[in-house]
N, C-alpha and C positions, 0 to 999 in steps of 0.2 A: 381558542375560541373566543369571538368578538364579544364586547359587550351586548350589542344587539342580539345575538342569538342566544346569550346566556338569560337575557331578561325575558325573550321570547318563549324559552323553555319553563322558565319560573311561572309566567302567565298561564301557558298551558297546563300546569300541573295544580296551581292554586286556585284559579278563578272558577272552574267548574265544580269543586266541591263546596266553594262559598256559595254559589248560586242555589245549589241544591239545599243548603242549610237555611238560606234566606227564605225559600219557598215553604219550608216546614214551620217557620216562626210566623207568629201573628204580629200586628202591629203593637205599639205601646213602648213604654219606657226600656222594658228590657230588649226589645230589637234595636233601639237607638243606641243603648250601652255596648250591645254586641258589634253593630256597625262600627262604633267609634274605635273600639278595642281594635277590631280587626284592621280598620284603616291605618292606625299608627303600627301595628305589628307589620303589615305589608310595606308600608314607607320605610320602615327600619330595615326590612329584608332587602327590598330594592337598593337602598344606599349602601349596605354592606356588601352586597353582589357586585355593585358597580365599582366600588373601591379595591374589591379582591380581584376583579377581573383587569383593571386597569394597572395595579400593581404588580401582578403576576408576572415574573419574567419570561420572556418569549422562549419557547424550547427551539434549539437549533434545526434547522431544516433537516429532515431525514430523507434519504433517497426510497422511492416506492420498492416494494418487495421485487426481487429480481433484477433490479438496476444495480450497475456497477459504479462505484463511486472513483473518480480519478483525482488524485493528489500529487501535486508536483507540477513540473513545467508542462505547460500545455502547448498544442502546435501554435508557431509563429512567435512564441514568446521568449524575449531574451533572458540570460540568466540574471542580468542586473536588474531587469524588471521583475523577475520572480523572486528576488532576494527583498527588493522594495516592498512587494505586495505581501509577502511572508511577515515582514516587519509591522506592516499597517495592521494586519488581521490579528497577530498577537497583542499589539497596542490596544486594539479595540476590545479584545477580551480582557485586558489589565484596566481598561477604562470603566468597564461595565459595572455600575452601582451595586447591582443585585448581589448579595452576599453568597448566593448559590453558585453564582458564576465563577467568583474567585476561588471556591474550594472544589468545585467538580472537575475530576481528572477527564482529560480529553486526549485522543490520539494525536500524535504530531510527527511530522516527517523531518528528521534531522539529517542536513547534508553537510559533509565534511569537506575541508578545504584539500585535502589530500588523501591518498591511500592509507589506511592504518592497518598495523598488524594487531591480533587479538589482544596481546598484552598492553599495546598503546593505547586501547580504547577505554582501559580502567579509569585513567583520571578524568575522561569525559563524560563516559556514560556509567561508571560504575555505580553511582549511588541513584539511579533514575531507573523506573521501570521500563524495561527493554522488552519488547515482543519479537522483533527480527531485525536482522542487517542485511544489506545488500553489498555483494562482493563481485570484483572481476579481475581475473588475473591478468597483468600487464606482460603481454608477450610481443617482443619487437617483431614486425612483419606479420603478426596474425591476428585475425579477429577471434574475440573471445566472447563468450557468452556472460550475462548478468546472471547471478545465482542469488536466490533468496534462501537465507538460512535462519530458522527459528532460533531465537537466543532470548532465554531469560534471565540466564546467569552469564555475566561478562567477567573473565573471558572463557570460562570453561565451556559453554555451550558454543560459542563460535569456533573454538578449537575443535570440539568434536563434530561440528558440522563440517568444517573443512576436511576432517579425516574422510567423511562419509561422501562429500563430492569428490575427492580422490578416488575413492573405491568405483564410484559411479562413472569417473574417467577410465579407469582401468577396465571396466566392463565395455566400455565403448571400443577401447582398443581392441578387445577380443572380438567384438562384433564386426568391426571393420575388417579384421584378419580373415573371419569366416566369409564374409561378402567377397574379399579379393579371392579367396581360394575357389569360390564359385564360379570364377570367370576362367573359362578353358580356351576361349577363341582368341583371335588375332586381329579382330576389326578395330576400326578406328574409335568407335563406341566404347569397346572394351578397354581400349588403353586410355581413354578419357576417365572411364571409371575407376581403373586401377590407380591413375594419377589422383584423382578426387580421394579414394579410400587411403592412399598413402598420406595426403594432405592432413586427412581428418585425424589419422593415426598420430602425426607428429604433433599436432594441435591438442589431442587429448592427452597425450603423453607428457607435454610441456606443462599443461593445466595440472595434471594429477601431481607432479613433482612440486610445482608451486603450492598448491594447497596442502599437500602433505607436509611442507616444510613451515606451514603457518605463516605464509606470504603476507605482505602489506597488500592487501587486496580490498579491505572494507571500506567503503565510501558514503555509507549512509545507514541511516536505523530507523526504525518505527519506535516511538516510545508512547508512554501514557502518563500523564501527570498534571497536575493543576496549573493555571496559567503562572502564577509566580515563580514556579518551578521551571517551567519553560522558559521564562525570561532569564533566569540566572543562567540556565544552560546555553541560552543564545549568546551569553557574553564570554563563554569559556573559550579559551585558545585551541583552536582547530575546527571550531564550527562555523559553518558557513551561512546557513539559515535554518531557522526552525519554524515549520510550516504547520500551524496548529490546524486541525481537522475535526471540529466537534460534530460534524455531520456524520462522521464514520462511526458506526456501531458494530459493524462485523468485518474483521480482516479479510475474511474469505469472500467478501463481495466489494472488495478495494483494491485498485490497481494504483500502486506507487510508483512515481517517475522522479526519482530524485536526479539532479543534474550530475555528469561526471566531473571530477575535479579539474580535469584537462580542459573543460568546456568553458571559456570565458564569453566569448560573443559569438553566436551562432543562432539567431532566432528563427532560422529558416528548418530546424531539425528537432523534432521532440526528443525528450531523454528515452533512452532505451529501457524497455520493460524486461522483467526477469525473464530469462530464457530465450532472450533475442540477443544475436551477435551484436557486439559493440566493437566499433572500429578501434584499432590500436593508433597511437600517436605517430607511430614511424610508417613508412611506405616502403614498398607495396604492401597491400593486405590480401589475404586470401579467405574465401567463405567456402566452406563446404555445405551444400544445401542439405536439409533434413532428407535423410534415405528412407525414414519409416517412423510412423507415429512414436512420440516419446513414450517411455515407460520408467517405472522406478527402478533403481539400481536395486541389486540383490539386498534381501535383509528387509524388504518391506518398504524401503523408502524413507523411514523415519532417520532423522539426522542427529538427533539429540535426545537427552533424557526427557526434553520438555514434551509433554503429551499433544497429539493430535494435529501435527504439522509435518510437513516434508519440504525437501528442497525442489525448487521449480527450476528445470533445467531440460535440455533436449539431448536425446540419445539417438544413435544410429539404429537402435533396435537390435533384434535378433536376426536368426537366419531367415525369418519370414520376410526381411527387408529385401531379400534378393528378388522378390517379383516385382518386376517394372520398378526399379528405382529411379530417381530423379538424375538425370544427367547434368552434372554442373558443368558450366563453361570452362573451357580451358583458360581463357582469360580471366585475371585477376578482376572481380567485380568492385563496383562502387559500395559505399556503405549501404548495408540492407536498410530496407524501409523501416522508419521509425528510429533508427540509430542515430547517435549524435556524435559529433567530434568535439 
């Protein structure tokens, strides 16, 4: 709120009662003393209000209700430019003279230089308030999805989350098998569907094995800490960038887009979002399109002991997906929209 608005509200509240009081008073010394005292009182109130409004630290911008906040690499931005911008934003928070800014905890997106196993995260994130991590199984010749794993305790919640991701992939394998068995014809379309289901089964099986083994798959995390702590975190070995986001107030209304470790220079493609296929480093790559709306894995979809969150990923669905499934191309497609390399 600006100084002008503040003083305007003060006038609207103070002046009408004063006018009514003056109307009830007769002339004479009593009125003069009253006017003088009230004038001094109003002058002091105006000065104090102006000083308070000017010195009050500006609140970080907050997105309107219902609007999604995006944090991370934006379309057309290079990784180098993103890292530089993150450093500048963190530096601005550290340079803010307001004591409240230095002590207030804010969310931040932490990007790592490589893929970490759960136990290797401890020296980097073990003493920081973590909310969630982002992971991707690296499988040669396959496009795999980015998954979001709620993790308040490192490495325990990360390990538990990976086990639930593996169980979700096991369910996908069963769903693909059911879809394949529902095909009884010999048309070209059904041959293509069988091939797509077989590819999906192979990818899901490889992902399940990787996550079940506690793979080196984690490449980013969302943390909450004060700016000085974030500054220390940015200097640790293995950390690529710390992107503070004081505008974030709700994680469920925020889309985080950390750069993949293998992405060095590629300003034309945005970072992949959770649930999107991410291209593997090797070629050729294969993508199986979504065959039905995603649904949580068995067990309610909660992947750790932390309350209120679940893994974000895609699934081929259940037998209901057999109704008019998408027919994937027989040729290996290019990277999915929004994926990065």
